[in-house]
C-alpha positions as a Markdown table, in Angstrom:
| # | Residue | x | y | z |
|---|---|---|---|---|
| 1 | Unk | 109.1 | 121.5 | 101.6 |
| 2 | Unk | 109.2 | 120.6 | 105.3 |
| 3 | Unk | 112.1 | 118.5 | 106.7 |
| 4 | Unk | 111.5 | 115.7 | 109.1 |
| 5 | Unk | 114.1 | 114.1 | 111.4 |
| 6 | Unk | 113.5 | 110.4 | 112.3 |
| 7 | Unk | 114.8 | 107.6 | 114.6 |
| 8 | Unk | 114.2 | 104.1 | 113.3 |
| 9 | Unk | 115.3 | 100.5 | 113.9 |
| 10 | Unk | 116.6 | 98.0 | 111.3 |
| 11 | Unk | 115.8 | 94.3 | 111.1 |
| 12 | Unk | 118.5 | 93.5 | 113.7 |
| 13 | Unk | 117.2 | 96.1 | 116.2 |
| 14 | Unk | 120.0 | 98.6 | 115.5 |
| 15 | Unk | 119.0 | 102.3 | 115.8 |
| 16 | Unk | 119.5 | 104.7 | 112.9 |
| 17 | Unk | 118.8 | 108.4 | 112.5 |
| 18 | Unk | 118.3 | 110.7 | 109.6 |
| 19 | Unk | 116.3 | 113.4 | 107.9 |
| 20 | Unk | 113.8 | 113.5 | 105.0 |
| 21 | Unk | 112.4 | 116.2 | 102.8 |
| 22 | Unk | 108.7 | 115.2 | 102.4 |
| 23 | Unk | 105.3 | 116.9 | 102.3 |
| 24 | Unk | 104.0 | 115.5 | 105.6 |
| 25 | Unk | 104.6 | 113.1 | 108.5 |
| 26 | Unk | 102.6 | 110.2 | 107.0 |
| 27 | Unk | 104.7 | 110.4 | 103.8 |
| 28 | Unk | 107.9 | 110.4 | 106.0 |
| 29 | Unk | 106.7 | 107.3 | 107.8 |
| 30 | Unk | 105.9 | 105.5 | 104.5 |
| 31 | Unk | 109.3 | 106.5 | 103.1 |
| 32 | Unk | 111.1 | 105.1 | 106.2 |
| 33 | Unk | 109.2 | 101.8 | 105.9 |
| 34 | Unk | 110.1 | 101.6 | 102.2 |
| 35 | Unk | 113.8 | 101.8 | 103.2 |
| 36 | Unk | 113.3 | 98.7 | 105.4 |
| 37 | Unk | 113.3 | 100.5 | 108.8 |
| 38 | Unk | 110.8 | 100.6 | 111.6 |
| 39 | Unk | 110.1 | 104.2 | 112.6 |
| 40 | Unk | 110.1 | 105.0 | 116.4 |
| 41 | Unk | 110.2 | 108.8 | 116.2 |
| 42 | Unk | 109.3 | 111.1 | 113.4 |
| 43 | Unk | 109.2 | 114.9 | 114.0 |
| 44 | Unk | 109.2 | 118.0 | 111.8 |
| 45 | Unk | 112.3 | 120.0 | 112.1 |
| 46 | Unk | 112.1 | 123.7 | 112.9 |
| 47 | Unk | 114.6 | 125.5 | 110.7 |
| 48 | Unk | 114.8 | 128.5 | 113.0 |
| 49 | Unk | 115.1 | 126.6 | 116.3 |
| 50 | Unk | 117.3 | 123.7 | 115.1 |
| 51 | Unk | 116.9 | 120.0 | 115.5 |
| 52 | Unk | 117.1 | 119.9 | 119.3 |
| 53 | Unk | 114.3 | 122.4 | 119.8 |
| 54 | Unk | 112.3 | 120.8 | 117.0 |
| 55 | Unk | 112.5 | 117.4 | 118.8 |
| 56 | Unk | 111.3 | 119.0 | 122.0 |
| 57 | Unk | 108.5 | 120.7 | 120.2 |
| 58 | Unk | 107.6 | 117.5 | 118.5 |
| 59 | Unk | 107.2 | 115.7 | 121.8 |
| 60 | Unk | 104.4 | 118.1 | 122.8 |
| 61 | Unk | 103.2 | 119.0 | 119.3 |
| 62 | Unk | 100.2 | 117.7 | 117.6 |
| 63 | Unk | 102.0 | 116.3 | 114.6 |
| 64 | Unk | 104.6 | 114.2 | 116.4 |
| 65 | Unk | 105.0 | 110.4 | 116.1 |
| 66 | Unk | 107.0 | 109.1 | 119.0 |
| 67 | Unk | 107.4 | 105.8 | 120.8 |
| 68 | Unk | 107.5 | 106.9 | 124.4 |
| 69 | Unk | 105.8 | 105.3 | 127.3 |
| 70 | Unk | 106.1 | 107.8 | 130.2 |
| 71 | Unk | 106.0 | 106.3 | 133.7 |
| 72 | Unk | 103.4 | 107.3 | 136.1 |
| 73 | Unk | 104.3 | 106.0 | 139.5 |
| 74 | Unk | 102.8 | 102.6 | 140.3 |
| 75 | Unk | 100.5 | 102.2 | 137.3 |
| 76 | Unk | 100.0 | 103.1 | 133.7 |
| 77 | Unk | 97.3 | 105.5 | 132.5 |
| 78 | Unk | 94.9 | 104.1 | 129.8 |
| 79 | Unk | 96.1 | 106.7 | 127.4 |
| 80 | Unk | 99.7 | 105.6 | 127.8 |
| 81 | Unk | 98.7 | 101.9 | 127.6 |
| 82 | Unk | 96.9 | 102.7 | 124.3 |
| 83 | Unk | 100.1 | 104.3 | 123.0 |
| 84 | Unk | 102.2 | 101.3 | 124.1 |
| 85 | Unk | 99.8 | 98.9 | 122.4 |
| 86 | Unk | 99.8 | 100.9 | 119.2 |
| 87 | Unk | 103.6 | 101.1 | 119.1 |
| 88 | Unk | 104.0 | 97.3 | 119.8 |
| 89 | Unk | 101.4 | 96.5 | 117.1 |
| 90 | Unk | 103.3 | 98.6 | 114.6 |
| 91 | Unk | 106.6 | 96.9 | 115.4 |
| 92 | Unk | 105.1 | 93.4 | 115.3 |
| 93 | Unk | 103.2 | 94.1 | 112.1 |
| 94 | Unk | 106.4 | 95.4 | 110.5 |
| 95 | Unk | 108.0 | 92.0 | 111.1 |
| 96 | Unk | 110.0 | 92.6 | 114.3 |
| 97 | Unk | 109.8 | 89.7 | 116.7 |
| 98 | Unk | 107.7 | 90.3 | 119.8 |
| 99 | Unk | 110.6 | 89.9 | 122.3 |
| 100 | Unk | 112.8 | 92.3 | 120.3 |
| 101 | Unk | 109.9 | 94.8 | 120.0 |
| 102 | Unk | 109.5 | 94.8 | 123.8 |
| 103 | Unk | 113.3 | 95.3 | 124.2 |
| 104 | Unk | 113.2 | 98.2 | 121.8 |
| 105 | Unk | 110.4 | 99.9 | 123.8 |
| 106 | Unk | 112.2 | 99.1 | 127.1 |
| 107 | Unk | 115.4 | 100.5 | 125.8 |
| 108 | Unk | 114.0 | 103.9 | 125.1 |
| 109 | Unk | 111.7 | 104.0 | 128.2 |
| 110 | Unk | 112.9 | 106.4 | 130.9 |
| 111 | Unk | 110.3 | 105.8 | 133.6 |
| 112 | Unk | 111.7 | 103.1 | 136.0 |
| 113 | Unk | 108.3 | 101.5 | 136.8 |
| 114 | Unk | 107.2 | 100.9 | 133.2 |
| 115 | Unk | 110.8 | 100.0 | 132.2 |
| 116 | Unk | 110.7 | 97.3 | 134.9 |
| 117 | Unk | 107.4 | 96.0 | 133.6 |
| 118 | Unk | 108.6 | 95.8 | 130.1 |
| 119 | Unk | 111.8 | 94.1 | 131.3 |
| 120 | Unk | 109.7 | 91.5 | 133.3 |
| 121 | Unk | 107.5 | 90.9 | 130.2 |
| 122 | Unk | 110.6 | 90.2 | 128.2 |
| 123 | Unk | 112.1 | 88.0 | 130.9 |
| 124 | Unk | 108.9 | 85.9 | 131.2 |
| 125 | Unk | 108.9 | 85.4 | 127.4 |
| 126 | Unk | 112.5 | 84.3 | 127.4 |
| 127 | Unk | 111.8 | 81.9 | 130.2 |
| 128 | Unk | 109.2 | 80.2 | 128.0 |
| 129 | Unk | 105.9 | 81.9 | 128.9 |
| 130 | Unk | 103.5 | 83.2 | 126.3 |
| 131 | Unk | 102.9 | 86.9 | 125.9 |
| 132 | Unk | 99.4 | 86.6 | 127.5 |
| 133 | Unk | 100.8 | 84.6 | 130.4 |
| 134 | Unk | 103.5 | 87.3 | 130.9 |
| 135 | Unk | 100.8 | 90.0 | 130.8 |
| 136 | Unk | 98.7 | 88.1 | 133.4 |
| 137 | Unk | 101.5 | 88.7 | 135.9 |
| 138 | Unk | 100.7 | 92.4 | 135.9 |
| 139 | Unk | 96.9 | 92.6 | 136.5 |
| 140 | Unk | 97.1 | 96.2 | 137.7 |
| 141 | Unk | 98.3 | 97.3 | 134.3 |
| 142 | Unk | 96.7 | 94.8 | 131.9 |
| 143 | Unk | 93.1 | 93.9 | 132.6 |
| 144 | Unk | 91.3 | 90.7 | 131.6 |
| 145 | Unk | 90.1 | 92.2 | 128.3 |
| 146 | Unk | 93.7 | 93.0 | 127.2 |
| 147 | Unk | 95.0 | 89.6 | 128.4 |
| 148 | Unk | 92.2 | 87.5 | 126.8 |
| 149 | Unk | 92.4 | 89.3 | 123.5 |
| 150 | Unk | 96.2 | 88.8 | 123.3 |
| 151 | Unk | 95.7 | 85.1 | 124.1 |
| 152 | Unk | 93.1 | 84.8 | 121.3 |
| 153 | Unk | 95.5 | 86.6 | 119.0 |
| 154 | Unk | 98.3 | 84.2 | 119.9 |
| 155 | Unk | 96.1 | 81.1 | 119.3 |
| 156 | Unk | 94.9 | 82.5 | 116.0 |
| 157 | Unk | 98.4 | 83.7 | 114.9 |
| 158 | Unk | 97.1 | 87.2 | 114.4 |
| 159 | Unk | 98.7 | 89.0 | 117.3 |
| 160 | Unk | 99.5 | 92.2 | 115.4 |
| 161 | Unk | 95.8 | 92.4 | 114.3 |
| 162 | Unk | 94.6 | 92.0 | 117.9 |
| 163 | Unk | 97.1 | 94.6 | 119.2 |
| 164 | Unk | 95.8 | 97.1 | 116.6 |
| 165 | Unk | 92.2 | 96.4 | 117.6 |
| 166 | Unk | 93.1 | 96.8 | 121.2 |
| 167 | Unk | 94.9 | 100.1 | 120.5 |
| 168 | Unk | 91.8 | 101.4 | 118.5 |
| 169 | Unk | 89.5 | 100.3 | 121.3 |
| 170 | Unk | 91.6 | 102.1 | 124.0 |
| 171 | Unk | 92.0 | 105.2 | 121.9 |
| 172 | Unk | 88.3 | 105.5 | 121.2 |
| 173 | Unk | 87.4 | 104.8 | 124.8 |
| 174 | Unk | 89.9 | 107.6 | 125.9 |
| 175 | Unk | 88.5 | 109.9 | 123.3 |
| 176 | Unk | 84.9 | 109.5 | 124.6 |
| 177 | Unk | 86.2 | 109.9 | 128.2 |
| 178 | Unk | 88.1 | 113.1 | 127.3 |
| 179 | Unk | 85.0 | 114.6 | 125.7 |
| 180 | Unk | 82.8 | 113.9 | 128.8 |
| 181 | Unk | 85.5 | 115.2 | 131.2 |
| 182 | Unk | 85.9 | 118.4 | 129.1 |
| 183 | Unk | 82.2 | 118.9 | 129.1 |
| 184 | Unk | 82.1 | 118.6 | 132.9 |
| 185 | Unk | 84.9 | 121.2 | 133.4 |
| 186 | Unk | 82.5 | 124.2 | 133.1 |
| 187 | Unk | 79.8 | 123.1 | 135.6 |
| 188 | Unk | 82.5 | 121.9 | 138.1 |
| 189 | Unk | 84.3 | 125.3 | 137.8 |
| 190 | Unk | 81.0 | 127.2 | 138.4 |
| 191 | Unk | 80.2 | 125.0 | 141.4 |
| 192 | Unk | 83.7 | 125.7 | 142.9 |
| 193 | Unk | 83.2 | 129.4 | 142.3 |
| 194 | Unk | 79.7 | 129.2 | 143.9 |
| 195 | Unk | 81.0 | 127.4 | 147.0 |
| 196 | Unk | 83.8 | 130.0 | 147.3 |
| 197 | Unk | 81.5 | 133.0 | 147.0 |
| 198 | Unk | 79.0 | 131.5 | 149.5 |
| 199 | Unk | 81.8 | 130.8 | 152.0 |
| 200 | Unk | 83.1 | 134.3 | 151.7 |
| 201 | Unk | 79.7 | 135.8 | 152.1 |
| 202 | Unk | 78.8 | 133.6 | 155.1 |
| 203 | Unk | 82.1 | 134.0 | 157.0 |
| 204 | Unk | 83.0 | 137.6 | 156.2 |
| 205 | Unk | 80.1 | 139.7 | 154.9 |
| 206 | Unk | 77.0 | 138.3 | 156.7 |
| 207 | Unk | 78.5 | 138.7 | 160.3 |
| 208 | Unk | 79.2 | 142.4 | 159.6 |
| 209 | Unk | 75.6 | 142.9 | 158.5 |
| 210 | Unk | 74.5 | 141.2 | 161.7 |
| 211 | Unk | 76.3 | 143.8 | 163.8 |
| 212 | Unk | 74.7 | 146.6 | 161.7 |
| 213 | Unk | 71.2 | 145.1 | 162.1 |
| 214 | Unk | 71.7 | 144.9 | 165.9 |
| 215 | Unk | 72.4 | 148.6 | 166.1 |
| 216 | Unk | 69.8 | 149.7 | 163.7 |
| 217 | Unk | 66.7 | 147.8 | 164.7 |
| 218 | Unk | 67.0 | 148.4 | 168.5 |
| 219 | Unk | 66.0 | 144.9 | 169.5 |
| 220 | Unk | 63.3 | 144.5 | 166.9 |
| 221 | Unk | 62.9 | 140.9 | 165.5 |
| 222 | Unk | 64.5 | 140.2 | 162.2 |
| 223 | Unk | 62.6 | 138.5 | 159.3 |
| 224 | Unk | 62.6 | 134.7 | 159.6 |
| 225 | Unk | 64.5 | 134.2 | 156.3 |
| 226 | Unk | 67.2 | 136.6 | 157.5 |
| 227 | Unk | 67.4 | 134.8 | 160.9 |
| 228 | Unk | 67.9 | 131.5 | 159.0 |
| 229 | Unk | 70.8 | 132.9 | 156.9 |
| 230 | Unk | 72.4 | 134.5 | 160.0 |
| 231 | Unk | 72.1 | 131.2 | 161.9 |
| 232 | Unk | 73.8 | 129.3 | 159.1 |
| 233 | Unk | 76.5 | 132.0 | 159.0 |
| 234 | Unk | 77.1 | 131.7 | 162.7 |
| 235 | Unk | 77.4 | 127.9 | 162.5 |
| 236 | Unk | 79.9 | 128.1 | 159.7 |
| 237 | Unk | 81.9 | 130.9 | 161.2 |
| 238 | Unk | 82.0 | 129.7 | 164.8 |
| 239 | Unk | 82.1 | 125.9 | 164.1 |
| 240 | Unk | 84.1 | 125.9 | 160.8 |
| 241 | Unk | 86.1 | 122.8 | 161.7 |
| 242 | Unk | 82.9 | 120.9 | 162.8 |
| 243 | Unk | 81.2 | 122.0 | 159.6 |
| 244 | Unk | 84.0 | 120.6 | 157.5 |
| 245 | Unk | 84.0 | 117.4 | 159.5 |
| 246 | Unk | 80.3 | 117.1 | 159.1 |
| 247 | Unk | 80.6 | 117.5 | 155.3 |
| 248 | Unk | 83.3 | 114.8 | 155.2 |
| 249 | Unk | 81.1 | 112.5 | 157.3 |
| 250 | Unk | 78.2 | 113.0 | 155.0 |
| 251 | Unk | 80.4 | 112.3 | 152.0 |
| 252 | Unk | 81.8 | 109.1 | 153.6 |
| 253 | Unk | 78.3 | 107.9 | 154.5 |
| 254 | Unk | 77.3 | 108.4 | 150.9 |
| 255 | Unk | 80.3 | 106.4 | 149.7 |
| 256 | Unk | 79.5 | 103.6 | 152.2 |
| 257 | Unk | 75.9 | 103.5 | 150.9 |
| 258 | Unk | 77.0 | 103.4 | 147.3 |
| 259 | Unk | 79.6 | 100.7 | 148.1 |
| 260 | Unk | 76.8 | 98.3 | 149.1 |
| 261 | Unk | 75.1 | 96.2 | 146.4 |
| 262 | Unk | 71.7 | 97.8 | 146.6 |
| 263 | Unk | 73.1 | 101.3 | 147.0 |
| 264 | Unk | 75.4 | 100.9 | 144.0 |
| 265 | Unk | 72.6 | 99.5 | 141.8 |
| 266 | Unk | 70.3 | 102.4 | 142.8 |
| 267 | Unk | 73.1 | 104.9 | 142.2 |
| 268 | Unk | 74.0 | 103.5 | 138.8 |
| 269 | Unk | 70.3 | 103.4 | 137.8 |
| 270 | Unk | 69.9 | 107.0 | 138.8 |
| 271 | Unk | 72.9 | 107.9 | 136.7 |
| 272 | Unk | 71.3 | 106.4 | 133.6 |
| 273 | Unk | 67.9 | 108.2 | 134.1 |
| 274 | Unk | 68.9 | 111.5 | 135.6 |
| 275 | Unk | 68.1 | 114.6 | 133.5 |
| 276 | Unk | 70.8 | 116.3 | 131.4 |
| 277 | Unk | 73.7 | 114.0 | 132.3 |
| 278 | Unk | 71.7 | 110.7 | 132.0 |
| 279 | Unk | 71.5 | 110.5 | 128.2 |
| 280 | Unk | 75.3 | 111.0 | 128.0 |
| 281 | Unk | 76.0 | 108.3 | 130.6 |
| 282 | Unk | 73.6 | 105.9 | 128.9 |
| 283 | Unk | 75.1 | 106.4 | 125.4 |
| 284 | Unk | 78.6 | 106.0 | 126.8 |
| 285 | Unk | 77.6 | 102.7 | 128.5 |
| 286 | Unk | 76.0 | 101.4 | 125.3 |
| 287 | Unk | 79.0 | 102.4 | 123.2 |
| 288 | Unk | 81.4 | 100.7 | 125.7 |
| 289 | Unk | 79.3 | 97.5 | 125.8 |
| 290 | Unk | 79.1 | 97.3 | 122.0 |
| 291 | Unk | 82.7 | 98.0 | 121.3 |
| 292 | Unk | 84.1 | 95.7 | 124.1 |
| 293 | Unk | 81.9 | 92.8 | 123.1 |
| 294 | Unk | 82.4 | 93.4 | 119.3 |
| 295 | Unk | 86.2 | 93.7 | 119.7 |
| 296 | Unk | 86.5 | 90.5 | 121.9 |
| 297 | Unk | 84.3 | 88.3 | 119.6 |
| 298 | Unk | 85.9 | 89.6 | 116.4 |
| 299 | Unk | 89.3 | 88.8 | 117.9 |
| 300 | Unk | 88.4 | 85.2 | 118.5 |
| 301 | Unk | 87.5 | 85.2 | 122.2 |
| 302 | Unk | 84.6 | 82.8 | 122.9 |
| 303 | Unk | 81.2 | 84.5 | 123.3 |
| 304 | Unk | 80.6 | 83.3 | 126.9 |
| 305 | Unk | 84.1 | 84.4 | 128.0 |
| 306 | Unk | 83.6 | 87.7 | 126.2 |
| 307 | Unk | 80.4 | 88.4 | 128.1 |
| 308 | Unk | 82.1 | 87.7 | 131.4 |
| 309 | Unk | 84.9 | 90.2 | 130.5 |
| 310 | Unk | 82.3 | 92.8 | 129.3 |
| 311 | Unk | 80.4 | 92.4 | 132.6 |
| 312 | Unk | 83.6 | 93.0 | 134.6 |
| 313 | Unk | 84.6 | 96.1 | 132.5 |
| 314 | Unk | 81.1 | 97.6 | 132.1 |
| 315 | Unk | 81.5 | 100.2 | 134.9 |
| 316 | Unk | 77.8 | 100.2 | 135.7 |
| 317 | Unk | 76.0 | 97.6 | 137.8 |
| 318 | Unk | 72.7 | 97.9 | 135.8 |
| 319 | Unk | 74.6 | 97.2 | 132.5 |
| 320 | Unk | 76.6 | 94.5 | 134.2 |
| 321 | Unk | 73.3 | 92.7 | 135.3 |
| 322 | Unk | 72.0 | 93.0 | 131.8 |
| 323 | Unk | 75.2 | 91.4 | 130.4 |
| 324 | Unk | 75.0 | 88.6 | 133.0 |
| 325 | Unk | 71.4 | 87.9 | 131.9 |
| 326 | Unk | 72.7 | 87.7 | 128.3 |
| 327 | Unk | 75.4 | 85.3 | 129.4 |
| 328 | Unk | 72.8 | 83.0 | 131.1 |
| 329 | Unk | 70.6 | 83.2 | 128.0 |
| 330 | Unk | 73.5 | 82.3 | 125.6 |
| 331 | Unk | 74.6 | 79.5 | 128.0 |
| 332 | Unk | 71.1 | 78.0 | 127.7 |
| 333 | Unk | 71.2 | 78.3 | 123.9 |
| 334 | Unk | 68.8 | 81.2 | 123.7 |
| 335 | Unk | 69.2 | 84.6 | 121.9 |
| 336 | Unk | 71.0 | 87.7 | 123.1 |
| 337 | Unk | 68.2 | 90.1 | 122.3 |
| 338 | Unk | 65.6 | 89.0 | 124.8 |
| 339 | Unk | 67.6 | 89.8 | 128.0 |
| 340 | Unk | 68.9 | 93.0 | 126.4 |
| 341 | Unk | 65.3 | 94.1 | 125.8 |
| 342 | Unk | 64.3 | 93.1 | 129.3 |
| 343 | Unk | 67.0 | 95.2 | 130.9 |
| 344 | Unk | 65.4 | 98.4 | 129.6 |
| 345 | Unk | 68.8 | 100.0 | 129.2 |
| 346 | Unk | 69.3 | 99.4 | 125.5 |
| 347 | Unk | 67.1 | 101.3 | 123.0 |
| 348 | Unk | 65.0 | 99.4 | 120.3 |
| 349 | Unk | 67.5 | 100.4 | 117.6 |
| 350 | Unk | 70.4 | 98.7 | 119.3 |
| 351 | Unk | 68.3 | 95.6 | 120.1 |
| 352 | Unk | 67.1 | 95.4 | 116.4 |
| 353 | Unk | 70.7 | 95.7 | 115.1 |
| 354 | Unk | 71.9 | 93.0 | 117.5 |
| 355 | Unk | 69.1 | 90.8 | 116.4 |
| 356 | Unk | 69.9 | 91.2 | 112.8 |
| 357 | Unk | 73.6 | 90.6 | 113.5 |
| 358 | Unk | 72.8 | 87.4 | 115.4 |
| 359 | Unk | 70.5 | 86.1 | 112.7 |
| 360 | Unk | 73.0 | 86.8 | 109.9 |
| 361 | Unk | 76.1 | 85.6 | 111.7 |
| 362 | Unk | 77.6 | 89.1 | 111.6 |
| 363 | Unk | 77.3 | 90.0 | 115.3 |
| 364 | Unk | 80.8 | 91.4 | 115.8 |
| 365 | Unk | 80.6 | 93.6 | 112.8 |
| 366 | Unk | 77.1 | 94.8 | 113.9 |
| 367 | Unk | 78.3 | 95.5 | 117.4 |
| 368 | Unk | 81.2 | 97.6 | 116.2 |
| 369 | Unk | 78.8 | 99.5 | 113.9 |
| 370 | Unk | 76.6 | 100.2 | 116.9 |
| 371 | Unk | 79.6 | 101.4 | 118.8 |
| 372 | Unk | 80.6 | 103.8 | 116.0 |
| 373 | Unk | 77.1 | 105.1 | 115.8 |
| 374 | Unk | 76.9 | 105.7 | 119.5 |
| 375 | Unk | 80.3 | 107.4 | 119.5 |
| 376 | Unk | 78.8 | 110.0 | 117.3 |
| 377 | Unk | 75.7 | 110.0 | 119.6 |
| 378 | Unk | 77.9 | 110.7 | 122.6 |
| 379 | Unk | 79.3 | 113.8 | 120.8 |
| 380 | Unk | 75.8 | 115.1 | 120.2 |
| 381 | Unk | 74.7 | 114.3 | 123.7 |
| 382 | Unk | 77.8 | 116.0 | 125.2 |
| 383 | Unk | 77.1 | 119.1 | 123.1 |
| 384 | Unk | 73.5 | 119.1 | 124.3 |
| 385 | Unk | 74.5 | 118.6 | 127.9 |
| 386 | Unk | 77.0 | 121.4 | 127.8 |
| 387 | Unk | 74.4 | 123.8 | 126.3 |
| 388 | Unk | 71.9 | 122.9 | 129.0 |
| 389 | Unk | 74.3 | 122.9 | 131.9 |
| 390 | Unk | 75.6 | 126.4 | 131.3 |
| 391 | Unk | 72.3 | 128.2 | 131.9 |
| 392 | Unk | 71.4 | 125.8 | 134.8 |
| 393 | Unk | 74.7 | 126.5 | 136.6 |
| 394 | Unk | 74.3 | 130.3 | 136.0 |
| 395 | Unk | 70.8 | 130.2 | 137.5 |
| 396 | Unk | 72.0 | 128.0 | 140.4 |
| 397 | Unk | 74.8 | 130.5 | 141.2 |
| 398 | Unk | 72.3 | 133.4 | 140.9 |
| 399 | Unk | 69.8 | 131.7 | 143.3 |
| 400 | Unk | 72.5 | 131.0 | 145.9 |
| 401 | Unk | 74.0 | 134.5 | 145.9 |
| 402 | Unk | 70.6 | 136.2 | 145.3 |
| 403 | Unk | 69.1 | 134.4 | 148.3 |
| 404 | Unk | 71.8 | 135.7 | 150.6 |
| 405 | Unk | 71.5 | 139.3 | 149.3 |
| 406 | Unk | 67.7 | 139.2 | 149.7 |
| 407 | Unk | 68.1 | 138.0 | 153.3 |
| 408 | Unk | 70.4 | 140.9 | 154.0 |
| 409 | Unk | 68.1 | 143.5 | 152.5 |
| 410 | Unk | 64.9 | 142.3 | 154.2 |
| 411 | Unk | 65.8 | 144.0 | 157.5 |
| 412 | Unk | 66.4 | 147.3 | 155.7 |
| 413 | Unk | 62.9 | 147.0 | 154.2 |
| 414 | Unk | 61.5 | 146.4 | 157.7 |
| 415 | Unk | 63.4 | 149.4 | 159.0 |
| 416 | Unk | 62.1 | 151.6 | 156.3 |
| 417 | Unk | 58.5 | 150.5 | 157.0 |
| 418 | Unk | 59.1 | 151.2 | 160.7 |
| 419 | Unk | 60.5 | 154.7 | 160.0 |
| 420 | Unk | 57.6 | 155.4 | 157.7 |
| 421 | Unk | 55.0 | 154.3 | 160.2 |
| 422 | Unk | 56.7 | 156.4 | 163.0 |
| 423 | Unk | 56.8 | 159.4 | 160.7 |
| 424 | Unk | 53.1 | 158.9 | 159.9 |
| 425 | Unk | 52.3 | 158.7 | 163.6 |
| 426 | Unk | 54.3 | 161.8 | 164.4 |
| 427 | Unk | 52.5 | 163.7 | 161.7 |
| 428 | Unk | 49.1 | 162.9 | 163.2 |
């Protein structure tokens, strides 16, 4: 039977360590809780490597349960924040006072930035501030969604429930983001390879062919396509720095256009309707909207305040405008479904489910069901996008390289035709 080493806290916050012979990690955590302790680290021991190596392995391993909040410079990554939220919810749910829970997490934190933030949170609470007020002092780490949900949890006396919901929300958001990022790795890698190959051909290979053509054709004119490729090659080779500067300027101009209100709206709308990637972005936006609004409303945050927060955290101007329209509709005492339908972002199924939830008084539950459904839809859309992007990127790479190769072979064909015609004339 596997052996697990653990580190836990008692009711007074005192640290204790030990080992357990149990079947799996979940059973070990349950056994520790039955003993009246709050587990902060549970890892399977490797008999061959010993406890130290097992602990190191557990930190990186798949089956480790460890309260660690690694520092990351000036901010905290969403994944790390989700881990912190989950750990704090576990401690508070187990009966440990909030301030003591923060001190426990601060005590074992090694990163100076996050350690300082936890210390400041504890200091603010000791000075008489509420947890939500203390969180509001760190807007770069804790956004409005986090702060308002915690505030609602404090007012309702269900802080541990709200923290668990926040952790689940953040974990699912990170899971979706991870899937999309993983799916984009292949096309980005192919694009980088294509740019590298094209640069190599244009800077090294094509100029050598230009010298060969000059000696072979004896002043004859090259095919137009070949001349274009040679001109591009000369520009890149002779004005490499200017070419790079030009690319940077184009990129900056695009960023400036996108930063404007009209440019951003056009760009975000294009993202939703573009082929291949559009369906994924659309489903991610719907899942994010549904889960954020459902989580906020079910946690006790007023609907109008929830809609403002959803608008700020939507990440897409088109969706944000749709949410703002919903906010105005609810403010006037009207329904949510009409502005959602008018936005043309949300499909009929989502609108129908929201309508049913609104009429039955189960809107939060229905929104969370929509979010769960679209999480699965995102999985399917990512798989479809990946299967489509692979042949598209291969064809793209083939067209780029093939065009250069054809341009280099066209003069050889012209030369062969010339030799053939000269040979025919000599025979006559």
